[in-house]
N, CA, C and O atoms as a GROMACS GRO file, in nm:
protein
  360
    1MET      N    1  18.246  25.328  -3.398
    1MET     CA    2  18.268  25.238  -3.286
    1MET      C    3  18.288  25.098  -3.342
    1MET      O    4  18.205  25.050  -3.420
    2SER      N    5  18.396  25.034  -3.304
    2SER     CA    6  18.421  24.897  -3.349
    2SER      C    7  18.431  24.807  -3.227
    2SER      O    8  18.526  24.817  -3.149
    3ASN      N    9  18.333  24.719  -3.211
    3ASN     CA   10  18.333  24.632  -3.094
    3ASN      C   11  18.341  24.486  -3.132
    3ASN      O   12  18.312  24.399  -3.050
    4GLY      N   13  18.379  24.457  -3.256
    4GLY     CA   14  18.399  24.319  -3.296
    4GLY      C   15  18.274  24.246  -3.339
    4GLY      O   16  18.277  24.123  -3.348
    5ILE      N   17  18.164  24.314  -3.366
    5ILE     CA   18  18.044  24.247  -3.414
    5ILE      C   19  18.064  24.213  -3.561
    5ILE      O   20  18.078  24.303  -3.645
    6ASN      N   21  18.067  24.085  -3.591
    6ASN     CA   22  18.084  24.038  -3.728
    6ASN      C   23  17.946  24.024  -3.792
    6ASN      O   24  17.870  23.934  -3.757
    7GLU      N   25  17.916  24.113  -3.884
    7GLU     CA   26  17.782  24.115  -3.945
    7GLU      C   27  17.748  23.987  -4.018
    7GLU      O   28  17.630  23.954  -4.031
    8SER      N   29  17.847  23.914  -4.066
    8SER     CA   30  17.818  23.791  -4.139
    8SER      C   31  17.762  23.682  -4.048
    8SER      O   32  17.704  23.585  -4.097
    9LEU      N   33  17.778  23.698  -3.918
    9LEU     CA   34  17.726  23.600  -3.822
    9LEU      C   35  17.587  23.635  -3.772
    9LEU      O   36  17.526  23.557  -3.698
   10TRP      N   37  17.537  23.750  -3.811
   10TRP     CA   38  17.408  23.799  -3.762
   10TRP      C   39  17.308  23.808  -3.876
   10TRP      O   40  17.344  23.833  -3.990
   11GLU      N   41  17.183  23.788  -3.842
   11GLU     CA   42  17.075  23.810  -3.936
   11GLU      C   43  16.972  23.898  -3.866
   11GLU      O   44  16.905  23.855  -3.772
   12PHE      N   45  16.962  24.022  -3.912
   12PHE     CA   46  16.871  24.118  -3.850
   12PHE      C   47  16.743  24.126  -3.931
   12PHE      O   48  16.746  24.107  -4.053
   13PRO      N   49  16.632  24.155  -3.866
   13PRO     CA   50  16.612  24.168  -3.721
   13PRO      C   51  16.624  24.031  -3.652
   13PRO      O   52  16.609  23.926  -3.715
   14CYS      N   53  16.652  24.036  -3.520
   14CYS     CA   54  16.668  23.914  -3.444
   14CYS      C   55  16.636  23.938  -3.297
   14CYS      O   56  16.624  24.052  -3.252
   15GLU      N   57  16.624  23.829  -3.223
   15GLU     CA   58  16.611  23.836  -3.078
   15GLU      C   59  16.751  23.826  -3.020
   15GLU      O   60  16.830  23.742  -3.063
   16HIS      N   61  16.782  23.910  -2.923
   16HIS     CA   62  16.916  23.908  -2.862
   16HIS      C   63  16.903  23.916  -2.711
   16HIS      O   64  16.818  23.988  -2.659
   17ASN      N   65  16.987  23.840  -2.642
   17ASN     CA   66  16.991  23.844  -2.496
   17ASN      C   67  17.105  23.934  -2.452
   17ASN      O   68  17.221  23.907  -2.483
   18PHE      N   69  17.072  24.038  -2.381
   18PHE     CA   70  17.173  24.124  -2.320
   18PHE      C   71  17.190  24.077  -2.176
   18PHE      O   72  17.093  24.071  -2.101
   19LYS      N   73  17.313  24.044  -2.137
   19LYS     CA   74  17.342  24.004  -2.000
   19LYS      C   75  17.423  24.118  -1.939
   19LYS      O   76  17.528  24.156  -1.991
   20VAL      N   77  17.375  24.171  -1.827
   20VAL     CA   78  17.436  24.288  -1.764
   20VAL      C   79  17.465  24.254  -1.618
   20VAL      O   80  17.377  24.204  -1.548
   21MET      N   81  17.586  24.280  -1.572
   21MET     CA   82  17.624  24.254  -1.434
   21MET      C   83  17.663  24.382  -1.361
   21MET      O   84  17.715  24.476  -1.420
   22GLY      N   85  17.634  24.382  -1.231
   22GLY     CA   86  17.670  24.497  -1.149
   22GLY      C   87  17.655  24.464  -1.002
   22GLY      O   88  17.613  24.355  -0.966
   23LEU      N   89  17.690  24.560  -0.918
   23LEU     CA   90  17.675  24.542  -0.774
   23LEU      C   91  17.527  24.547  -0.737
   23LEU      O   92  17.449  24.620  -0.797
   24SER      N   93  17.491  24.469  -0.638
   24SER     CA   94  17.349  24.460  -0.599
   24SER      C   95  17.299  24.586  -0.530
   24SER      O   96  17.178  24.602  -0.512
   25GLN      N   97  17.389  24.676  -0.491
   25GLN     CA   98  17.346  24.800  -0.425
   25GLN      C   99  17.275  24.895  -0.521
   25GLN      O  100  17.210  24.990  -0.478
   26TYR      N  101  17.288  24.870  -0.652
   26TYR     CA  102  17.225  24.956  -0.752
   26TYR      C  103  17.095  24.892  -0.803
   26TYR      O  104  17.082  24.770  -0.804
   27PRO      N  105  17.000  24.974  -0.846
   27PRO     CA  106  16.876  24.921  -0.906
   27PRO      C  107  16.903  24.884  -1.053
   27PRO      O  108  16.853  24.949  -1.145
   28LEU      N  109  16.981  24.778  -1.073
   28LEU     CA  110  17.031  24.744  -1.206
   28LEU      C  111  16.920  24.713  -1.305
   28LEU      O  112  16.929  24.751  -1.422
   29THR      N  113  16.816  24.645  -1.261
   29THR     CA  114  16.707  24.614  -1.353
   29THR      C  115  16.645  24.741  -1.409
   29THR      O  116  16.617  24.750  -1.529
   30GLU      N  117  16.622  24.840  -1.324
   30GLU     CA  118  16.564  24.966  -1.369
   30GLU      C  119  16.658  25.038  -1.466
   30GLU      O  120  16.612  25.098  -1.564
   31VAL      N  121  16.788  25.032  -1.439
   31VAL     CA  122  16.887  25.094  -1.528
   31VAL      C  123  16.882  25.029  -1.666
   31VAL      O  124  16.881  25.098  -1.768
   32VAL      N  125  16.880  24.896  -1.668
   32VAL     CA  126  16.878  24.822  -1.794
   32VAL      C  127  16.750  24.855  -1.873
   32VAL      O  128  16.756  24.879  -1.993
   33ILE      N  129  16.637  24.857  -1.805
   33ILE     CA  130  16.511  24.891  -1.872
   33ILE      C  131  16.518  25.032  -1.931
   33ILE      O  132  16.479  25.053  -2.046
   34GLU      N  133  16.567  25.127  -1.854
   34GLU     CA  134  16.578  25.265  -1.900
   34GLU      C  135  16.664  25.276  -2.026
   34GLU      O  136  16.625  25.341  -2.123
   35VAL      N  137  16.779  25.211  -2.024
   35VAL     CA  138  16.871  25.217  -2.138
   35VAL      C  139  16.810  25.150  -2.261
   35VAL      O  140  16.812  25.206  -2.371
   36ILE      N  141  16.755  25.031  -2.242
   36ILE     CA  142  16.699  24.958  -2.357
   36ILE      C  143  16.580  25.033  -2.416
   36ILE      O  144  16.569  25.044  -2.538
   37LYS      N  145  16.492  25.085  -2.332
   37LYS     CA  146  16.375  25.157  -2.382
   37LYS      C  147  16.414  25.285  -2.458
   37LYS      O  148  16.341  25.330  -2.546
   38ALA      N  149  16.528  25.343  -2.423
   38ALA     CA  150  16.575  25.461  -2.495
   38ALA      C  151  16.611  25.427  -2.640
   38ALA      O  152  16.603  25.513  -2.728
   39HIS      N  153  16.650  25.302  -2.664
   39HIS     CA  154  16.691  25.259  -2.798
   39HIS      C  155  16.592  25.164  -2.865
   39HIS      O  156  16.594  25.146  -2.986
   40ALA      N  157  16.506  25.104  -2.784
   40ALA     CA  158  16.403  25.011  -2.835
   40ALA      C  159  16.274  25.038  -2.758
   40ALA      O  160  16.241  24.963  -2.667
   41PRO      N  161  16.202  25.144  -2.793
   41PRO     CA  162  16.084  25.187  -2.717
   41PRO      C  163  15.977  25.080  -2.699
   41PRO      O  164  15.898  25.086  -2.605
   42ASP      N  165  15.973  24.983  -2.789
   42ASP     CA  166  15.872  24.878  -2.780
   42ASP      C  167  15.917  24.759  -2.695
   42ASP      O  168  15.852  24.654  -2.696
   43PHE      N  169  16.028  24.773  -2.622
   43PHE     CA  170  16.079  24.665  -2.537
   43PHE      C  171  15.975  24.623  -2.434
   43PHE      O  172  15.917  24.708  -2.366
   44ASP      N  173  15.952  24.494  -2.424
   44ASP     CA  174  15.856  24.436  -2.330
   44ASP      C  175  15.927  24.405  -2.198
   44ASP      O  176  16.008  24.313  -2.192
   45GLU      N  177  15.897  24.482  -2.094
   45GLU     CA  178  15.964  24.467  -1.965
   45GLU      C  179  15.944  24.330  -1.901
   45GLU      O  180  16.020  24.294  -1.811
   46SER      N  181  15.846  24.255  -1.945
   46SER     CA  182  15.827  24.120  -1.890
   46SER      C  183  15.934  24.024  -1.942
   46SER      O  184  15.942  23.910  -1.895
   47ARG      N  185  16.014  24.069  -2.038
   47ARG     CA  186  16.118  23.983  -2.096
   47ARG      C  187  16.254  24.011  -2.032
   47ARG      O  188  16.358  24.004  -2.099
   48ILE      N  189  16.252  24.042  -1.904
   48ILE     CA  190  16.375  24.069  -1.830
   48ILE      C  191  16.376  23.985  -1.703
   48ILE      O  192  16.272  23.965  -1.640
   49SER      N  193  16.493  23.936  -1.666
   49SER     CA  194  16.504  23.857  -1.542
   49SER      C  195  16.629  23.901  -1.467
   49SER      O  196  16.724  23.955  -1.525
   50GLU      N  197  16.627  23.877  -1.337
   50GLU     CA  198  16.736  23.918  -1.249
   50GLU      C  199  16.776  23.801  -1.160
   50GLU      O  200  16.690  23.726  -1.113
   51LYS      N  201  16.906  23.787  -1.138
   51LYS     CA  202  16.956  23.681  -1.051
   51LYS      C  203  17.069  23.737  -0.965
   51LYS      O  204  17.159  23.804  -1.016
   52SER      N  205  17.063  23.708  -0.835
   52SER     CA  206  17.168  23.752  -0.743
   52SER      C  207  17.277  23.646  -0.732
   52SER      O  208  17.251  23.527  -0.748
   53SER      N  209  17.399  23.692  -0.706
   53SER     CA  210  17.509  23.598  -0.684
   53SER      C  211  17.489  23.527  -0.551
   53SER      O  212  17.408  23.571  -0.469
   54SER      N  213  17.561  23.419  -0.529
   54SER     CA  214  17.545  23.342  -0.405
   54SER      C  215  17.581  23.426  -0.282
   54SER      O  216  17.525  23.404  -0.175
   55SER      N  217  17.673  23.520  -0.297
   55SER     CA  218  17.711  23.606  -0.185
   55SER      C  219  17.616  23.724  -0.167
   55SER      O  220  17.613  23.788  -0.062
   56GLY      N  221  17.537  23.752  -0.272
   56GLY     CA  222  17.445  23.865  -0.267
   56GLY      C  223  17.509  23.997  -0.302
   56GLY      O  224  17.443  24.101  -0.302
   57LYS      N  225  17.640  23.995  -0.333
   57LYS     CA  226  17.711  24.118  -0.364
   57LYS      C  227  17.682  24.168  -0.506
   57LYS      O  228  17.681  24.288  -0.532
   58TYR      N  229  17.660  24.074  -0.598
   58TYR     CA  230  17.640  24.108  -0.738
   58TYR      C  231  17.502  24.064  -0.786
   58TYR      O  232  17.437  23.979  -0.725
   59VAL      N  233  17.460  24.123  -0.896
   59VAL     CA  234  17.334  24.085  -0.959
   59VAL      C  235  17.358  24.081  -1.110
   59VAL      O  236  17.435  24.160  -1.165
   60SER      N  237  17.291  23.987  -1.175
   60SER     CA  238  17.295  23.984  -1.322
   60SER      C  239  17.153  24.000  -1.374
   60SER      O  240  17.058  23.944  -1.319
   61VAL      N  241  17.142  24.075  -1.479
   61VAL     CA  242  17.013  24.102  -1.542
   61VAL      C  243  17.022  24.054  -1.686
   61VAL      O  244  17.117  24.087  -1.758
   62THR      N  245  16.925  23.976  -1.728
   62THR     CA  246  16.917  23.931  -1.866
   62THR      C  247  16.793  23.990  -1.930
   62THR      O  248  16.682  23.977  -1.878
   63ALA      N  249  16.813  24.056  -2.043
   63ALA     CA  250  16.701  24.117  -2.115
   63ALA      C  251  16.695  24.057  -2.255
   63ALA      O  252  16.794  24.055  -2.327
   64HIS      N  253  16.578  24.008  -2.292
   64HIS     CA  254  16.554  23.951  -2.424
   64HIS      C  255  16.491  24.061  -2.509
   64HIS      O  256  16.379  24.105  -2.484
   65VAL      N  257  16.565  24.105  -2.611
   65VAL     CA  258  16.526  24.224  -2.688
   65VAL      C  259  16.518  24.191  -2.837
   65VAL      O  260  16.605  24.124  -2.892
   66HIS      N  261  16.413  24.240  -2.901
   66HIS     CA  262  16.403  24.232  -3.047
   66HIS      C  263  16.487  24.346  -3.104
   66HIS      O  264  16.454  24.463  -3.087
   67VAL      N  265  16.597  24.310  -3.172
   67VAL     CA  266  16.692  24.408  -3.226
   67VAL      C  267  16.671  24.419  -3.377
   67VAL      O  268  16.668  24.318  -3.448
   68LYS      N  269  16.657  24.542  -3.424
   68LYS     CA  270  16.626  24.564  -3.566
   68LYS      C  271  16.748  24.561  -3.657
   68LYS      O  272  16.741  24.514  -3.770
   69ASP      N  273  16.863  24.612  -3.606
   69ASP     CA  274  16.983  24.618  -3.690
   69ASP      C  275  17.107  24.629  -3.602
   69ASP      O  276  17.099  24.644  -3.480
   70LYS      N  277  17.223  24.622  -3.668
   70LYS     CA  278  17.351  24.628  -3.598
   70LYS      C  279  17.367  24.759  -3.521
   70LYS      O  280  17.420  24.760  -3.410
   71GLN      N  281  17.322  24.868  -3.580
   71GLN     CA  282  17.337  24.998  -3.515
   71GLN      C  283  17.261  25.002  -3.383
   71GLN      O  284  17.310  25.056  -3.284
   72GLN      N  285  17.141  24.946  -3.381
   72GLN     CA  286  17.063  24.942  -3.257
   72GLN      C  287  17.131  24.854  -3.153
   72GLN      O  288  17.137  24.891  -3.035
   73LEU      N  289  17.182  24.740  -3.194
   73LEU     CA  290  17.253  24.650  -3.104
   73LEU      C  291  17.374  24.719  -3.041
   73LEU      O  292  17.393  24.716  -2.920
   74GLU      N  293  17.455  24.782  -3.125
   74GLU     CA  294  17.574  24.852  -3.077
   74GLU      C  295  17.537  24.970  -2.987
   74GLU      O  296  17.605  24.994  -2.887
   75ALA      N  297  17.432  25.042  -3.020
   75ALA     CA  298  17.390  25.157  -2.940
   75ALA      C  299  17.349  25.114  -2.799
   75ALA      O  300  17.380  25.183  -2.702
   76ILE      N  301  17.279  25.002  -2.789
   76ILE     CA  302  17.238  24.953  -2.657
   76ILE      C  303  17.360  24.912  -2.576
   76ILE      O  304  17.372  24.950  -2.459
   77TYR      N  305  17.451  24.835  -2.636
   77TYR     CA  306  17.572  24.795  -2.564
   77TYR      C  307  17.653  24.917  -2.520
   77TYR      O  308  17.701  24.923  -2.407
   78TYR      N  309  17.669  25.014  -2.609
   78TYR     CA  310  17.746  25.134  -2.578
   78TYR      C  311  17.683  25.210  -2.462
   78TYR      O  312  17.753  25.253  -2.370
   79ALA      N  313  17.551  25.228  -2.465
   79ALA     CA  314  17.482  25.301  -2.359
   79ALA      C  315  17.490  25.228  -2.226
   79ALA      O  316  17.506  25.290  -2.121
   80LEU      N  317  17.480  25.095  -2.228
   80LEU     CA  318  17.493  25.017  -2.104
   80LEU      C  319  17.634  25.030  -2.048
   80LEU      O  320  17.651  25.050  -1.927
   81ASP      N  321  17.735  25.020  -2.135
   81ASP     CA  322  17.874  25.029  -2.090
   81ASP      C  323  17.908  25.165  -2.029
   81ASP      O  324  17.997  25.174  -1.945
   82LYS      N  325  17.838  25.270  -2.070
   82LYS     CA  326  17.863  25.404  -2.018
   82LYS      C  327  17.808  25.424  -1.877
   82LYS      O  328  17.849  25.517  -1.808
   83ARG      N  329  17.716  25.341  -1.834
   83ARG     CA  330  17.651  25.358  -1.704
   83ARG      C  331  17.743  25.312  -1.591
   83ARG      O  332  17.803  25.205  -1.599
   84ASP      N  333  17.754  25.394  -1.486
   84ASP     CA  334  17.838  25.362  -1.371
   84ASP      C  335  17.789  25.238  -1.297
   84ASP      O  336  17.870  25.167  -1.236
   85GLU      N  337  17.659  25.212  -1.301
   85GLU     CA  338  17.603  25.098  -1.228
   85GLU      C  339  17.638  24.964  -1.292
   85GLU      O  340  17.627  24.859  -1.229
   86VAL      N  341  17.680  24.968  -1.418
   86VAL     CA  342  17.708  24.846  -1.493
   86VAL      C  343  17.855  24.808  -1.479
   86VAL      O  344  17.944  24.887  -1.510
   87TYR      N  345  17.878  24.686  -1.430
   87TYR     CA  346  18.015  24.634  -1.416
   87TYR      C  347  18.064  24.578  -1.548
   87TYR      O  348  18.176  24.607  -1.591
   88CYS      N  349  17.981  24.497  -1.614
   88CYS     CA  350  18.015  24.444  -1.745
   88CYS      C  351  17.890  24.397  -1.818
   88CYS      O  352  17.785  24.377  -1.758
   89THR      N  353  17.904  24.381  -1.950
   89THR     CA  354  17.795  24.332  -2.033
   89THR      C  355  17.845  24.217  -2.119
   89THR      O  356  17.963  24.210  -2.155
   90LEU      N  357  17.754  24.128  -2.150
   90LEU     CA  358  17.786  24.016  -2.241
   90LEU      C  359  17.682  24.015  -2.350
   90LEU      O  360  17.687  23.930  -2.439
   0.00000   0.00000   0.00000
C-alpha cells in the first residue's frame, strides 16, 4: 500500500492525530475507537474528541494516538478508510 507517507518526515514512535469525518447519523466515535483499538490496543479513549458541523449533518472525530511505526499508522488509516461510516480521513 502506498499512500504517500514520506518516512524521512516522521520519527517513530510518535503521537499522531487522526481526523475522521462522517455523517452524524452514524456512531462515528465508536467506529473510530473500535478501529484504533484493533491496531493499538493500549489506545486511551479519553484522548478522543468529537465536533458536529454547524448544520448538524456531519461530525468530525479527532483521536490522539501513540503510533509505534509506519506500518501501524498505515494500518489504522487503511482500516478507517474501509469503513462505510467514514467519509474521509486526514
